[in-house]
C-alpha positions as CSV (number, residue, x, y, z in Angstrom):
1,M,-68.6,-5.1,22.6
2,I,-65.7,-7.5,21.8
3,E,-65.5,-8.7,18.2
4,I,-63.1,-11.5,17.5
5,E,-62.6,-12.2,13.8
6,G,-60.6,-15.0,12.3
7,I,-58.2,-15.2,15.2
8,T,-55.4,-17.8,14.8
9,K,-52.4,-18.5,16.9
10,R,-49.5,-20.7,15.8
11,Y,-46.3,-21.7,17.6
12,G,-44.1,-23.0,14.8
13,E,-46.0,-25.9,13.2
14,T,-48.5,-26.1,16.0
15,T,-51.8,-24.3,15.7
16,V,-53.2,-23.5,19.2
17,V,-56.2,-21.4,18.2
18,R,-57.6,-21.8,14.7
19,D,-59.8,-19.2,12.9
20,V,-62.0,-18.3,15.8
21,S,-64.8,-15.7,15.4
22,L,-67.0,-14.5,18.2
23,T,-69.0,-11.4,19.1
24,I,-69.4,-10.8,22.8
25,A,-72.2,-8.4,23.8
26,P,-71.4,-5.6,26.3
27,R,-72.4,-6.1,29.9
28,T,-72.6,-9.9,29.6
29,V,-70.7,-12.9,31.0
30,T,-69.2,-15.2,28.4
31,V,-67.5,-18.4,29.6
32,I,-65.0,-20.3,27.5
33,V,-64.8,-24.0,28.3
34,G,-62.9,-26.9,27.0
35,T,-60.4,-29.6,27.9
36,S,-56.7,-28.8,28.7
37,G,-54.9,-27.8,25.6
38,S,-58.0,-26.7,23.7
39,G,-56.8,-23.1,23.3
40,K,-59.1,-21.4,25.7
41,T,-56.5,-19.5,27.8
42,T,-54.6,-18.5,24.7
43,L,-57.7,-17.1,23.2
44,L,-58.4,-15.1,26.4
45,R,-54.9,-13.7,26.5
46,M,-55.1,-12.5,22.9
47,I,-57.9,-10.1,24.0
48,N,-55.5,-8.1,26.1
49,R,-52.4,-9.0,24.0
50,L,-50.6,-11.0,26.6
51,V,-50.4,-13.3,23.6
52,E,-50.1,-11.8,20.1
53,P,-52.2,-13.5,17.4
54,T,-50.7,-14.9,14.3
55,S,-53.6,-13.6,12.2
56,G,-57.0,-12.1,12.7
57,T,-58.5,-9.1,14.4
58,I,-59.9,-8.3,17.9
59,R,-61.9,-5.1,18.3
60,L,-63.0,-3.6,21.6
61,D,-66.0,-1.2,21.1
62,G,-65.0,-1.0,17.4
63,E,-61.3,-0.2,18.2
64,D,-58.6,-2.6,17.0
65,N,-56.8,-3.8,20.2
66,R,-53.5,-3.3,18.3
67,S,-54.1,0.4,18.1
68,L,-52.6,1.0,21.6
69,P,-49.3,-0.1,23.1
70,G,-49.8,-3.4,24.9
71,Y,-49.2,-2.0,28.4
72,E,-51.7,0.8,27.9
73,L,-54.3,-1.7,26.6
74,R,-53.8,-3.9,29.6
75,R,-54.4,-1.0,32.0
76,R,-57.9,-0.6,30.4
77,I,-58.8,-4.3,30.8
78,G,-59.1,-6.1,34.2
79,Y,-57.3,-9.4,34.5
80,A,-57.8,-11.9,37.3
81,I,-56.2,-15.3,37.5
82,Q,-56.3,-18.5,39.6
83,G,-54.5,-18.0,42.8
84,H,-55.2,-14.2,42.7
85,G,-51.6,-13.1,41.9
86,L,-51.4,-10.5,44.6
87,F,-48.1,-8.7,45.4
88,P,-47.0,-10.3,48.7
89,H,-45.2,-7.2,50.0
90,R,-48.0,-4.7,49.3
91,T,-51.0,-4.3,51.6
92,V,-54.5,-5.1,50.4
93,A,-55.2,-1.4,49.8
94,Q,-51.9,-1.0,47.8
95,N,-52.7,-4.1,45.7
96,I,-56.1,-2.8,44.7
97,A,-54.6,0.7,44.0
98,T,-52.0,-0.7,41.6
99,V,-53.5,0.3,38.2
100,P,-55.2,3.5,39.4
101,T,-51.8,4.7,40.7
102,L,-50.2,3.9,37.3
103,L,-53.0,5.8,35.6
104,G,-52.2,8.9,37.8
105,W,-55.4,9.1,39.8
106,D,-55.3,11.4,42.8
107,R,-55.0,10.0,46.2
108,A,-58.6,10.8,47.3
109,R,-60.1,9.1,44.3
110,I,-57.9,6.0,44.8
111,D,-58.8,5.7,48.5
112,A,-62.5,6.1,47.7
113,K,-62.3,3.3,45.0
114,V,-60.4,1.0,47.4
115,A,-62.9,1.5,50.1
116,E,-65.9,1.1,47.7
117,L,-64.5,-2.2,46.3
118,L,-63.6,-3.7,49.7
119,T,-67.1,-2.8,51.0
120,L,-68.7,-4.4,47.9
121,F,-66.8,-7.6,48.6
122,Q,-67.8,-7.5,52.2
123,L,-64.4,-6.7,53.5
124,D,-64.2,-3.9,56.0
125,P,-61.8,-1.3,54.5
126,A,-60.4,-0.2,57.9
127,A,-59.7,-3.8,58.9
128,F,-58.6,-5.3,55.7
129,G,-56.9,-2.4,53.8
130,P,-53.7,-2.5,55.9
131,R,-53.4,-6.2,55.9
132,Y,-51.0,-8.2,53.7
133,P,-52.1,-11.1,51.4
134,H,-50.6,-13.8,53.7
135,E,-52.9,-12.6,56.5
136,L,-56.0,-13.4,54.4
137,S,-57.9,-16.6,53.8
138,G,-57.9,-18.1,50.3
139,G,-61.4,-16.7,49.6
140,Q,-60.5,-13.3,50.8
141,Q,-57.3,-13.2,48.7
142,Q,-59.4,-14.2,45.6
143,R,-61.9,-11.4,46.3
144,V,-59.0,-8.9,46.6
145,G,-57.6,-10.2,43.3
146,V,-60.9,-9.5,41.6
147,A,-61.2,-6.1,43.3
148,R,-57.8,-5.2,42.0
149,A,-58.8,-6.2,38.5
150,L,-61.9,-3.9,38.8
151,A,-60.2,-0.9,40.4
152,A,-59.6,1.2,37.3
153,E,-63.3,0.7,36.3
154,P,-62.5,-1.4,33.2
155,K,-65.3,-2.1,30.7
156,V,-63.8,-5.6,30.2
157,L,-62.7,-8.1,32.8
158,L,-60.8,-11.2,31.8
159,M,-60.7,-14.1,34.2
160,D,-58.6,-17.3,33.8
161,E,-59.8,-20.1,36.1
162,P,-60.3,-17.5,38.9
163,F,-61.9,-19.8,41.4
164,G,-60.1,-23.1,40.7
165,A,-58.1,-23.1,43.9
166,L,-61.0,-22.5,46.2
167,D,-63.0,-25.1,48.2
168,P,-66.6,-25.7,47.0
169,I,-68.3,-23.5,49.6
170,I,-66.0,-20.5,49.2
171,R,-66.1,-21.0,45.4
172,A,-69.9,-20.8,45.3
173,K,-69.8,-17.6,47.4
174,A,-67.1,-16.1,45.1
175,Q,-69.2,-16.9,42.0
176,D,-72.3,-15.2,43.5
177,D,-70.2,-12.2,44.5
178,L,-68.9,-12.0,40.9
179,L,-72.4,-11.9,39.5
180,A,-73.5,-9.2,41.9
181,I,-70.4,-7.1,41.1
182,Q,-70.9,-7.6,37.4
183,K,-74.4,-6.3,37.6
184,H,-73.3,-3.4,39.8
185,F,-70.5,-2.2,37.4
186,E,-72.1,-3.6,34.1
187,T,-68.8,-5.1,33.2
188,T,-68.3,-7.3,30.2
189,I,-66.7,-10.5,31.6
190,V,-64.9,-13.2,29.7
191,L,-64.0,-16.2,31.9
192,V,-62.1,-19.4,31.2
193,T,-62.9,-22.5,33.2
194,H,-62.9,-26.3,32.8
195,D,-65.8,-26.6,35.3
196,M,-69.1,-27.0,33.5
197,E,-71.1,-26.4,36.6
198,E,-69.4,-23.0,37.0
199,A,-70.0,-22.2,33.3
200,F,-73.7,-22.9,33.5
201,H,-74.0,-20.9,36.7
202,L,-72.2,-17.8,35.5
203,A,-72.7,-17.6,31.7
204,D,-75.0,-15.6,29.5
205,R,-73.3,-17.4,26.6
206,I,-70.8,-20.3,26.6
207,A,-68.1,-20.9,24.0
208,V,-66.9,-24.5,23.8
209,M,-63.4,-25.0,22.4
210,D,-62.0,-28.3,21.0
211,K,-58.5,-28.6,19.4
212,G,-58.2,-24.8,19.0
213,E,-61.6,-24.3,17.4
214,V,-64.9,-23.0,18.8
215,V,-67.4,-25.8,18.1
216,Q,-70.4,-24.1,19.8
217,Y,-71.2,-20.6,21.0
218,T,-74.6,-20.1,22.4
219,T,-76.8,-19.7,25.6
220,P,-76.6,-22.3,28.3
221,A,-80.2,-23.4,27.7
222,E,-79.7,-23.8,23.9
223,M,-76.5,-25.8,24.5
224,L,-78.2,-28.1,26.9
225,V,-81.1,-28.8,24.6
226,K,-79.2,-28.8,21.3
227,P,-75.5,-29.7,21.8
228,A,-73.7,-29.1,18.5
229,T,-71.4,-32.1,18.6
230,G,-70.7,-35.3,20.4
231,F,-67.8,-33.5,22.2
232,V,-70.2,-30.8,23.5
233,E,-72.6,-33.4,24.7
234,S,-69.9,-35.4,26.5
235,L,-68.7,-32.2,28.1
236,I,-72.1,-31.3,29.4
237,G,-72.6,-34.8,30.7
238,A,-75.8,-36.6,29.6
239,G,-76.7,-37.6,33.2
240,E,-76.4,-33.9,34.4
241,R,-78.4,-32.3,31.5
242,P,-81.9,-32.3,33.2
243,F,-80.5,-30.9,36.4
244,R,-78.5,-28.2,34.7
245,L,-81.6,-27.1,32.7
246,L,-83.4,-26.6,36.0
247,A,-80.4,-24.9,37.6
248,I,-80.2,-22.1,35.0
249,E,-83.8,-20.9,35.5
250,T,-85.6,-19.6,38.5
251,V,-89.0,-20.7,39.8
252,A,-90.4,-17.5,38.5
253,T,-90.5,-19.0,35.0
254,A,-92.1,-22.2,36.2
255,V,-95.0,-20.8,38.3
256,E,-98.4,-22.5,37.6
257,P,-101.8,-21.1,38.5
258,G,-103.5,-22.4,41.6
259,T,-102.5,-23.1,45.2
260,A,-100.8,-25.8,47.2
261,E,-100.2,-26.8,50.8
262,G,-96.9,-26.5,52.6
263,K,-94.2,-23.9,53.2
264,A,-94.0,-21.4,50.3
265,I,-90.8,-21.1,48.3
266,S,-89.4,-17.9,46.7
267,S,-89.8,-17.3,43.0
268,A,-86.1,-16.2,43.0
269,V,-84.7,-19.7,43.8
270,S,-83.6,-22.0,41.0
271,Q,-85.9,-24.7,39.7
272,R,-83.3,-27.3,40.7
273,E,-83.6,-26.1,44.3
274,A,-87.4,-26.2,44.0
275,L,-87.2,-29.8,42.8
276,S,-85.0,-30.7,45.7
277,T,-87.4,-29.1,48.2
278,L,-90.4,-30.9,46.6
279,L,-88.6,-34.3,46.8
280,W,-87.4,-33.8,50.3
281,S,-90.9,-32.7,51.6
282,G,-92.6,-35.5,49.7
283,R,-95.1,-33.1,48.1
284,K,-96.3,-32.9,44.5
285,A,-96.6,-29.1,44.6
286,L,-95.6,-26.1,46.8
287,P,-96.9,-22.5,46.9
288,V,-94.7,-19.8,45.4
289,V,-94.3,-16.2,46.6
290,G,-92.9,-13.3,44.7
291,P,-90.2,-10.8,45.9
292,D,-92.9,-9.0,48.0
293,G,-93.9,-12.1,49.8
294,V,-97.3,-12.3,48.1
295,L,-98.5,-15.7,46.8
296,I,-98.3,-15.9,43.0
297,G,-99.1,-19.5,42.3
298,K,-97.5,-22.9,42.7
299,V,-94.7,-25.1,41.4
300,S,-95.2,-28.8,40.8
301,L,-93.1,-31.9,40.4
302,D,-94.8,-32.7,37.1
303,G,-94.1,-29.2,35.7
304,L,-90.4,-29.4,36.7
305,A,-90.1,-32.9,35.3
306,Q,-91.3,-31.6,31.9
307,R,-88.8,-28.7,32.0
308,A,-86.0,-31.0,33.0
309,A,-86.8,-33.1,29.9
310,G,-86.7,-29.9,27.7
311,R,-90.5,-30.0,27.0
312,S,-91.5,-26.7,28.7
């Protein structure tokens, strides 16, 4: 658990973060969003003390983050940034091994962890471990950057615009990889982005910052239905709200009793994808199958329209 209480950061007469209090549950993904200069990156960096707060307290699992020297704290917390930040003259394996080596892990344990992470990110250890960053694609470099941040098995992973430099297709894959890895390691992730689509795709909870303050901190669904301020509403985008509501839920929660003609869709796909399939096929309803392939009901245009309007 991360407890942020009354955190403020001032540079001279300028207040960058003002009296922010948040509680981030363990094993969840919290996304901090806001416009440029809203204070989101400064808030993130105060968690691992790359920036020292002017006042307030941050506790990790009940322990004040000032109770350890900064360098030791940062070895316990994964940190991934836009552009990956890999060391160019170290191999992929050496990059991933950076923090475990500083922590004094033995060679066998380090090698096993490097191989595990490369495999999880669908990079063959034998092929990619000896390569250098310049020999990788942008998407591969980003995956190695995240793998390096996870190498010491941190409970907390901080990410600052980690996918901002990737093209849309690679970015979508990287986001899905991150969610799979987060579930695998049960890591608590705090991620900064300016991309609301990314926020709604990744987050268990979203914190919206404006002029150094958190103006709303809630689940994606609650934020879409009840934006706290006009700024939050503008950030969401009124025209996108119905589609984002459908994108954050799977068909499993929209299944209706009965049957329908046509090719069945999986209960695991998003309601937004189901709506697209219905519109493209010209049907009013389609059958739905569960994870085992067994028919469990149908999904309809009318039902999805009600959910998109927040009336489910």
